[in-house]
N, C-alpha and C positions, 0 to 999 in steps of 0.2 A: 456147060452151064452159062446162064444168059442172067446178065442183068435183069433185077426187079424194083419196078418202081411203088412207091408204096408216101403217095398226095398225105402231109399231116391236114385233116380238115380244122388242127387249129387255127388258121389259116382262114378259112373258110367264113365265110355269110353265115353268121350262127342261125340269123333269123329264117334263111332258106335253105336249112343243113340238106334236105333229103335231093333237093335242085343242084345243091351244089355236088354234093357226091357223083351225082349221074351226068355231069360235065366230063368225067374224068372217066367213064365207065366204058369199058371196051379197050385202054389203055392202060392203067394202072395197074398193077397186080392185087394192090390191098388195097384198103382203105386205113391211113394210119391215126387209131383214136386215142387220142391223150387223156388217159383220166388224174384230172388233180382234185388233192383232197385239201389243201391246206393246211396238212401235218407236215406229210414227207417234204413237202417242197411249199415254198410260200405262194401260189395260189390254189385257185379253185374254178373248176373247169364245170364238167359234166359228168354225171355217174352212172349207173348198169339203168337205169330206167329212162334211159335217153339211149343209149346199144342197145337196147333191147325193141325199140322203136325203131331205131334202122335199121337194122339186123331184118327187119320186115318190108322195109322200105327201100334198099338198095340191090343191086344186083352185085356190086363187088366185094368179097371175102373181105372180114375185119382183122386189123392187127392192133390189138387192143394193149396199148402201154400203160399200165399201172403205176404212177407215182403216187403211190398211196404209202400208209402205216398201215402195220399189220396184214400185210397180201396172203399169208398163211390161211387166215381168214374169209376175204373176200374175192381172192381172185379167184375159187375154182367155179364162181358164179357166171362169170364171165365167159366160161369155155363152157359151163352149162347153158347158156342162153344160145350160141351159138359163135361167138367169135371163132375164127380159124388159126387163130394164131392170140396165146396170151403171153406178156412180157410181165416180169413183177424185177423190183428192186431186190436183187440182191445183199445190199443192206440193209434194206426193210425185214427180210424175213427173216423168220428162226430157224425154221428147217428147209432150205432153200430146195435139197435133195427128194424129200417127202413129198414140198408144193409142185416141184418139175413133174413127179409119179402124177398125182392129182390132176393136174393140168391135164395132161397125155390120158388121163382113163377116162376124164371128161368130153375127150375126144380133139382138145386144141392141140396143138404144136407148141409148145414149153418153150420161153425163152426169157431168157437170165441179160437183165441190165447193170452196166457199171459207171458209175459216174466217174466223172474226169478224174479225181482222185484213188479212185479204186481201182487195181491191178489186175489181171488176170491169172497169172501163172496161181495164185494161192486159189483159184477156184479150178484149177486145169481137172482134177479129179471127177469134177462135176458135169464135163463133158459130155458123158455117157448117157446122161439125163437129161440132156437138152438137142433140142431142135434149133436154136437161135443164139447168137450171142448179140447182145445192142452194144455197141460201144458210144456214151454219149460225145457228140464231139464241140456240145457248151456245157455249160451247167442245166441242168433238169430244172422247171418248172414255167419258163416264159419264151415264145417265141419269137422271131426275129432278132438272135441273139448274133454276132460276131462268131465265123467256126475256127473251132480252134485246131491249128494244124499239127501241133504238138500233143496231139490225138495218131501222129499214124503209126509212132513204132508201137502202138498198144496192138494198132489193128495188125500189124505185120504180123505180131507174134503169137496174136490169135490166130491169123493163118498158118503160121507155122507150124503151133500145136497141134491141127489137123491134117498137114501134110503127111503124107504117110501113116494116114488111120483110115484106111478104106471100109473100116467100121460102124465111122461116124460120117453122117451126111448133117453136117451144122452150118447152117447160112451167119454168114458177119451181118451184122446189118450197122450201119452208121444213121444216126437221128441228131441234128443242130448245121444252119449253117448252110445244109447243102444247097448248093446251086452253080448255073454253069460253071463257075470258076473254081467250083472249089469238087467235084461230083468225081474228076478224072483222077485226082489224085488218091480219093478214096478208094476206088477200083485199081487203080494200081497196087496200092498198098495192101489188098486182100479182100474186100467188101465187095459184099456181091447183093446186098439188099438199101433202097437207100431212101429214105425219109425226106422228103422236100413240104417245108409247107408255104413259104414265101414265093419262093423262086416257083411255084405253082399255081395259086392261086391270087398273087398279086398280079396274073397277067391277065391280057387283054383275053389268051385262049388256052385254060389249061392243059386242053387233050394237045396241043400239040409243043406244051411246055414240058410238059410229061415222054412226048416220044422225042423231044432232042435230049433230056435227061438221059434217056436209051441209050442214045446212039451215043453221048459222051462218055456213060458209064462203059459199054461195050467196047469202046478204045482201049480204056482204062484197063480193065480185066484180061484183056490180050494180051499181058503181057508176064501172066502168072497161070490163066486158066487155058486149059488146051480144048 
């Protein structure tokens, strides 16, 4: 297992979005697209029409993080559009088990996101339905927030739930404040997919920034990943 880097385009220049995505082509494993509806979170970003256009304009697979109300209704359309991974917030889903199944049936990896105040143990029975668990390391809604190191026990607990389960191939993603100074501790705790916004797009060279983040993450993962 190797570290995967998913640059968040929330920190990119929206006036040049396709060009910004191509700046990390070949080094990024995913493009992380934050969809916010000003209902589930107090911010409004972009939606399905923009994602559909991006899918035709970029070469890197899209990882859609849906911070929206009623994902049961809206999330499958992102999978049907061609997103490689679609993550919904369990706090917003009416039937997360069925939603995960619908996402998979539409051809996407199914991800479940947890806000900082939401524990993983209550949803352990859903793990066989999932391809990824996203542990938020900030409160969802805005980029540029300070990293919450007190989320690392939740990352560790999620990794513990997966140990000894060869039937489960589930990635653990972290999102929020991930940067050179924080990514290694996320990796040591058990994460293997890392969303980074400002740490990539606020630099002079996003490509090199992704390379550095991957090296640091691989170092941290060495403590548990054979």
